[in-house]
N, C-alpha and C positions, 0 to 999 in steps of 0.2 A: 569334731566340730559340727554343730547343727547347720545345715544349709537352709537358706531362706530364698523365697521368691520375692524379688524386689522390683518396684516400679518407680522409675524416675520420670518426672514431668518438668520439662525445661524448654524454653523457647529457642534455644540454639544448642548446637553440638559441633564438634570438630568434623563430624562425618555427615554433613548435610550441606545444602546450598546456602544456608543461612548461618553466618558467623559474624557477630557484632563486636564482642569484646572478650574480657577475661572470664565471663561466665561459661563460655563454651569449653575452654580447656579445663577449668576447674571441675565442672560437672562430668565431662567426658572421662577425665583421668580417674575420678573417684569411682565411676561406674565400672571402668576397666579393672581397677584394683580389686573391687568387690567380686567381679566375675573371676578374676585370677585366683581368689581364695575359695572358689567353688560354688558361689551363690549364683542363682539364676536371675539375671538382670535384664529388664526390659526398659528401653529408653524411648519415651513418647515425646516427639518434638516436631518442629517444622521441617519440611524438606520435600524435594521432588523425587519421583521414582518409587520403585517398589520397596517394601520392607527389606531389611538387610541385617545380617549378623556379621559384626566387625569386632575383632579382638574379643570374641565370646560374649559380646553384648548384643541383644536383639533390638534393633532400631525400628520404630514404627512412625511413619511420616504422615504429615497432613499439610495442606496448602490453605491457610486461612485467608480471609478477606475482611475488609472494613474500611470505612471512610476516615477513621482516625485510629490512633494507637490503642485507645481503650476498647473500641468496638472490635478492632482486629484481634486483640487478645481474648475478648469474649468468645468470638467464633472459634479461635484456636483452642480455647479451653474445652468448649463443647465437642470439638472434633477429637481432642485427645481423650476425653472421657469415653466417647464412643469406641475408640480404638482399644482403650483399656478394658472395657467390658467384654470385648471380643476375645480377650486373652486372659480373663479372670477365672479360668477353670484349669487346674485347681486354683483356689483363690490366692491372691498375693498376700504376703505376710506384712510387708511394710511399704507404704507409699511415701515417696520423698519428693517434695515440691520445691522448686528453686525460684525464688524471687516473686514479685507481685504479678508477673505476666500470667501465672497459672493459678492464681488464688480462686478464680471461679471454678476451676476443676477441683481444687481443694474443698470448696463449699459443697460441690455435688457429692463428694466422697468423704465428707467430714465424719461419718460414723465409723470409718475404718481406722487402722493404726497409721497415723499421719505424722510426718515431720515436715516443717517448713524451714528452709535455709535462707537467711538474709545474706546475700553477697554484697549488698549496698542498700541505701535508702534513697528515696526521692529527694529528701533534704540534703543528703550527702552528694548526690549526683549534681546538685546545683551549688556545689561548693560550700555547703554549710549555710544555706539560705532558704528561707521560706518563700513560697510563691503564692500569689493570689489568683492565678489563672486556673481554669477549670481542670486541665489535665493534672496539674500538681495536686489539686484537692482530690480528684478521683483516685489517682495512683496512691497517694498517701492514705486515703481511706481504705484501699484494698490492702495496703501493707499492715495497717492496724488490724483489720478484720482477720487477715490470715494468721497473725500472731495470736489472736484471741481464740480462734477455733481449732488451730492445730494442736494435736496431742503433745507435741514436743517441738522445740525451736532450737536451731543452731545458728551461730554466727561465725564469720571467718576470722574474727579477731576480737580481742577484749574491747577495743575502742568501738567496734560495731555493736557489741553487746551493750555497752554503756549507752550508745546512741539510741538503740531501739527501746531500751528500758525507759529512757528519758522521753522519747518521742511518743511511744505507744503504750506506756505503762505496763509492759510485759514483765511479770515478776521474775526476778533473777533465778529462782529455783527451776523455772521452766526452760531456761536457756543453757545450752552447752556450747562452749567455744571449740570449734574444730577448724584449725587453720588449713588453708589450702596447701596442696603439695604438688610438686613437680618431679619429674625424672631428671636429675641434674645431668646425667650423661647425654641427654638429648639436646642440651644447649651448649656443650663444649665440643668444638671441632677444630682441627688444625687447618688454618687458612693462612694465605699470604696476605696480610692486611693491605699492603701496597697494591696488589692486584685487584682486590675487592674495591679499594678506593678509586682506582683508575676506571672502573666500570661506570662510575658516576662523574667522571671528568675531574676528579680530584687528584692533586699531586700525591704520590705515594707517601711522602714524608709529612704532609700537612695533617695537623691534629683534626680529628673528627668528633663532634659532639652529636650523639644520637638521641632522638626522642621517639619513643614507640608508644602509641596509645591513641585513643579517640581524641580528635581535635574538638574538644568541648571545654566549657568553662571549668568543670570539675577537675579536669586533668591539667589545667594551667599552662597550655602551650604559649599563651600570650605573655605569661610571666617570663618564660625563657626568651621569647622574642624581645621583650623590653630590655633584657640584660645583654643582648648581643652587642650593641655598640660599646658598652663598657668592657666586655670581654675582648673585643677587637682592639680597643685602646691599649690593652696589655699585651695582646698577641695577635698581630694583624692577619696571620694566615689560617686561623681556625675556620673550619667549615662546619655547617650545621645541616643535618638530615632529619626531616620529620616524616615518620612512617605512620600512616593511619588516615582515617577519614572522619569527618564530623562537620557539624554546622558552623564551626568557626573558620573553616578553611578560607573562604573569601576574605574575611577580615584579616586573617593572618597573612595572606598573600599581599594585601595592601601594606601591612606593617613591614613585610620583607623586602619591599622595593629598594634595590640597590645593595642589599646585604647578601653575603655568601650562604644562601639558604636554598635548599631543594625540598620540595614536597613530593614524596614518593607515592602517596595514596596507599591503597591496600597492597600489602606485599605477601608473598607466599611464605609458608613456614620455613622453607629452605633458605630463602633470602633473609628472613628474620634472623635465623641462627648465624648466618654468615656475617651479617652486619653487627650482631652482638659481639662476635669474636674479632672483628676487624676494627671497630671503633676504638677511640681512646678514652671516651667518657660517655656514660649514659646519664641523661638528665631526667629526673622525675619531679617536676615542679607542681605536683598536684595540690589543689586547695583542700581536697578531701580524698583520702585513700583508705578504703575499707580493709584491704590486705596488702596489695602491692605485688602481684605476680611478676611484674617486670623486674622488680628488685631481686627476687630469687633467681630469675633467669640470668640477670647480670652477674650475680655472684657465681652462678654455675659456669659462666663464661670467663670467670676470673677478672671481672671488671668492677 
């Protein structure tokens, strides 16, 4: 098998101080699997500290700055390109860019063999709605431009392929659907569900509904919250755990007044896996879901 020198550009990874959502595990696990096959993989991303090699992937970190998300990602892209050029001898064979955050890096390196992966779209992240504010317009413009200049495009699902073809007029022949993958063994562990529940002050026999994800409009935590009174009318002892952070937290806390709901905020990977295996049901009320990593994790935990 021919071995390749591969460069990943992504604004988050599992092995840095910055981890926001499902993009981190999706990109990190792909890089690790490629390295396992013998390829030389370099991962250019945000993070503190010195460069590191983890699971045979070479991580190169930068600390961007900016007054808003668009400016922040512009400085990040410039820093990632500088780090890339320092490691481009011998030259990289394929450059893989993940989502809009690194499109300006893609622009700087557009004469190379480039791939852009859409893990979601700005339209989808707003629950399948268009927005008139400037960030929406800027980010959507970068998503269109990235798909236009990349030599090849991948999406994480057929629905995301259809979405980017419709939104950005990317021809179907240019797009390959490559679903995200996980290691199922990493999400199944033997736990005592009652003991895990007691850590959260929940009776060991009480049913627990778990939400894992960003507390944003796209992920629909408010839809689950609206359903809780009806659920309790059928089963009074159900408890609800929301694991994740996001801009809807304050609003959701107001909705949760008097309800058996706990907001856990950011949780560790270990706690995440234990909750997957201890809960009775995992709720995924998303308004728009490009792939749904939590679903595959839940299946792995036999939920």
